matplotlib code that plots the C-alpha trace (Angstrom):
import matplotlib.pyplot as plt

x = [145.2, 141.7, 138.8, 136.5, 133.0, 132.6, 129.3, 127.4, 128.2, 131.8, 134.8, 138.2, 141.6, 143.5, 146.9, 147.8, 151.2, 153.6, 154.7, 152.4, 150.4, 151.9, 150.1, 148.7, 151.2, 150.5, 150.5, 147.3, 147.9, 147.9, 147.9, 144.5, 141.3, 140.5, 137.4, 137.3, 133.9, 133.7, 132.2, 129.8, 131.0, 128.3, 127.7, 128.1, 127.2, 123.9, 120.6, 119.0, 120.4, 121.8, 122.7, 125.4, 128.4, 128.1, 131.2, 133.6, 132.1, 132.9, 136.1, 136.9, 136.0, 138.1, 141.1, 140.3, 140.1, 143.5, 145.1, 143.9, 141.2, 137.6, 134.7, 132.2, 129.3, 126.5, 128.3, 128.4, 125.8, 125.5, 124.5, 121.9, 119.2, 121.3, 122.0, 121.1, 117.7, 116.7, 116.5, 119.9, 121.3, 119.9, 121.4, 124.8, 124.8, 123.6, 126.4, 129.0, 128.0, 128.1, 131.6, 132.9, 133.1, 135.7, 136.6, 135.8, 132.6, 129.9, 126.8, 125.3, 122.0, 120.2, 119.4, 120.4]
y = [-65.5, -66.1, -63.8, -64.3, -62.9, -60.3, -59.1, -56.6, -58.7, -57.4, -59.3, -59.4, -60.4, -62.6, -64.3, -67.1, -67.3, -70.1, -73.0, -74.0, -77.3, -80.2, -80.9, -84.4, -87.2, -88.2, -92.1, -93.2, -95.6, -99.1, -100.9, -99.4, -98.0, -94.9, -92.6, -89.0, -87.9, -84.5, -81.2, -79.1, -75.5, -72.9, -69.9, -67.0, -64.5, -66.1, -64.3, -67.5, -69.3, -72.7, -72.2, -74.4, -73.2, -76.2, -75.2, -75.1, -78.2, -80.2, -78.7, -79.9, -83.4, -83.2, -82.4, -85.4, -87.5, -86.2, -87.2, -90.7, -90.7, -92.1, -89.5, -90.6, -88.4, -87.4, -89.2, -86.1, -85.4, -81.9, -83.5, -86.0, -84.0, -81.4, -78.8, -79.9, -80.7, -83.8, -81.9, -80.4, -84.0, -85.7, -82.8, -83.3, -87.0, -86.7, -84.1, -86.1, -89.0, -87.3, -85.9, -89.3, -91.1, -93.9, -92.8, -94.2, -92.7, -93.9, -92.3, -92.9, -90.7, -92.4, -90.3, -91.1]
z = [145.6, 147.1, 146.4, 149.7, 150.2, 153.0, 154.7, 152.6, 149.3, 148.8, 147.9, 149.5, 147.8, 150.2, 149.7, 151.9, 153.5, 154.3, 152.1, 149.3, 149.6, 147.5, 144.3, 143.4, 143.4, 139.7, 140.4, 142.2, 145.1, 144.0, 147.3, 148.4, 147.1, 148.8, 148.6, 149.9, 151.3, 149.4, 150.9, 148.8, 148.3, 149.2, 146.8, 149.3, 146.9, 145.8, 146.7, 148.3, 151.2, 150.9, 147.1, 145.9, 143.8, 141.5, 139.3, 142.3, 144.0, 140.9, 140.5, 144.0, 142.8, 139.7, 142.1, 144.3, 141.2, 140.0, 143.2, 142.6, 145.1, 144.5, 145.6, 148.1, 147.3, 149.8, 152.8, 155.0, 157.2, 156.1, 152.8, 154.3, 155.8, 157.5, 154.9, 151.4, 150.8, 148.8, 145.5, 145.8, 147.0, 143.9, 141.7, 143.5, 142.8, 139.1, 138.5, 140.2, 138.4, 134.9, 135.8, 136.9, 133.7, 134.1, 137.5, 141.0, 142.9, 145.0, 146.5, 150.1, 150.1, 152.9, 156.0, 159.7]

ax = plt.figure().add_subplot(projection="3d")
ax.plot(x, y, z, "-o")
ax.set_aspect("equal")
plt.show()
């Protein structure tokens, strides 16, 4: 079940239908090194626009690492001048780096 925000600040319980998504394979790929450009999760219930849900954002990175992927941070244009400001991007890179201990990650924080 998911809890989704609705206009006006309320929450809606929603259960997806259909077959479940497969979980992590358990064994990382060995023939290639693969990085995922991970998205940032917005905090839809925050008072200020553009707030980041840091716990969920980092949980998604944990999921990617559990699948044997590296995390390519701040690669999406939404993270490079199109959504996150520089202080938020710095925090994203800092938090990911702290969480990545011993796992693959990189950051590309230039702007287009």
